[in-house]
N, C-alpha and C positions, 0 to 999 in steps of 0.2 A: 319745181321745185319736188325734190325726191322725199318722200317719205323712211324716215330711217329706220324705224322699224320694218317695214315690207321690204326693203335692201337694203341688211345690214352688210357691212364691208368687214373683211379679215380682218381691221383693227380693232371693230366693235365686238366682233366673234372674241376678241382676248382679253377683253376689259373687261366681258362681261360674265368668262369662266372666272377672273379675278373675283370681281363681286356678289358674284352668285353666290349665297348661304349654300346653297347645296351642293354643287360642286365643290366649295371649300370643307364641306364636313365630311363630304366622301373622299376628297383626299386627305384629311384629316384622320378618317375613321380606318383609311387604308394602311397609314401611317401608327394609329395605334396598335392594329392589329399583329402587323410587323413585328413591333416595338414588343406586344402580350408574348408572340410566339417566340422570340428571341428569350424574354426574362423566365418564360419556363422552360427551354430549354435549359439555361441557366441553371433553373432552380433543379430540377430533373438532376442534374452532370454534381450539383453539389448535396443531392441526398446520397447519390453513390459514391461521390467521394466520402461523404460520413462513415455510410456504412462499411466499406472495406476500412475506412482508418477505424472504428470500431471491431471489425473482422480481427485486422493485426493487430489490436493493442489486445484481445483476448488471447491469441495466440501466442501472444510474447507472456504475459502473465501464467500464463501454461507451462509455456517452455520454463520460463524463469519459478515459478514452485515448484516444479520438474526437478530441474537443476540443483537447483538449494538445497532440496533434500538428501539430493546424488552427493553434492557435495560434503553434507554432513556426516550422511552413512559411510560414508569415505572416511573420513578423521576419526569416528568410531571402531574402525574395522583392528587397527594396531592393537587396541583397548581388545576386543572380542579375541585376536589372536595370544594376547600374554596370558588371558584367562582360560585359553585352553593348552596353552606352553606349560601353566603352571599345574593345570587339573592333570594333567597326561602325568607327571611324574609321582609316581604309588609311593614311593618311601622317603618324603619331603620331611626334614625335621619341622616343628614349628615355628622356630626361627626363619628357615627356607619360607616357609608358607609366608608369614608375615610381610618379608623382606618383598618378595613378591607380592604379596596386594599392597601394600604400599607404593610400590614402582607402576603397578595398575593401576591404583588409582591418580597416580601426578598425568600419568597418561592421559586419563578420563579427563582429568582437569584440564589439563591444556588443551584437550581436544571441546571442550565447554567453552572454554574462553577464547578459540577461535575462533570458533561459531558463535561470537557475542552472547554466551549463555555464563552469568555473572553470580555468583554467590554472593547472598545477605544475611553479615553473618555481623550482627552492631556487636560491640563490643557493650560492655556491661559500663552503666553510668550514661550510655547512646540516650538522648531524646525521644521517647517512643513516637513513631508516625506511621498512621494507619494504614496508609499506602502502601508502606514495604514491610510492616511486622503485623502479627496477629497474638492480640494480647492473650492465653489462656487463664491467666489464672493473677491477681493482682497480691504481692505478700508482705508482709511488713518490710523494710529495712533501712538501713543508717542512710542511706542516699536520697537523695531528692526525689519528689514523687515523681511519676511517670515517666518514669525512665528504665532502663531496662538494666532487670539485675541477671539473668541467665535467657542463654539462645537454647532452646529443646527441639529445635531443627531450622537448619540454615533455607533459607529460601532462596530465592532464584529470579534474575531478569534477565531478556534480553529484547537489547536494544531497546535498553530504557523502560521495555514493558516489562511489569510482575508477573511470571508465571505463577509462581507461587510464594507470599510473604514465609516469612522467618516466625517461628511459632516462637514467644518469646513469654520470660514470667517480666511483671510490671511491680517496682515501687509503689507499694499504696501511702496514701495520704497517710499523715501523723496527725 
């Protein structure tokens, strides 16, 4: 009889490899190391993609700001031209000056409106809104309390955000 441990056959050595915990652990370790290296590479690539996306977004924001102000300035140029033209006329009558000022004001209002700058000018009797109005004083009035009596200075919004609240007087409680 032959001792199986003394002369292992090729079949036995393959079986030993499959059941040998150390060999299995080494194979699993190699597989996990390869997987770890692959995941590390994917992580580094994802980090690079995130940094590139952040840089591109910052560049886009910078360009948007630059060109937004450029469009606004462009819409104000005709207003400046009109003011300069009006000042160039030395012998203008008060009526001509008024007519020119009104035309220039219309140009300015149109330029502001094109750029989403909208006036806040509440009509008398409008309910006081602290988000859009700033009360300067409360005055006795025949209208309901906490309503606008008069507008001292228009306010303005830009894209639904208040740039400056309207300065108003408000009806005092009776």
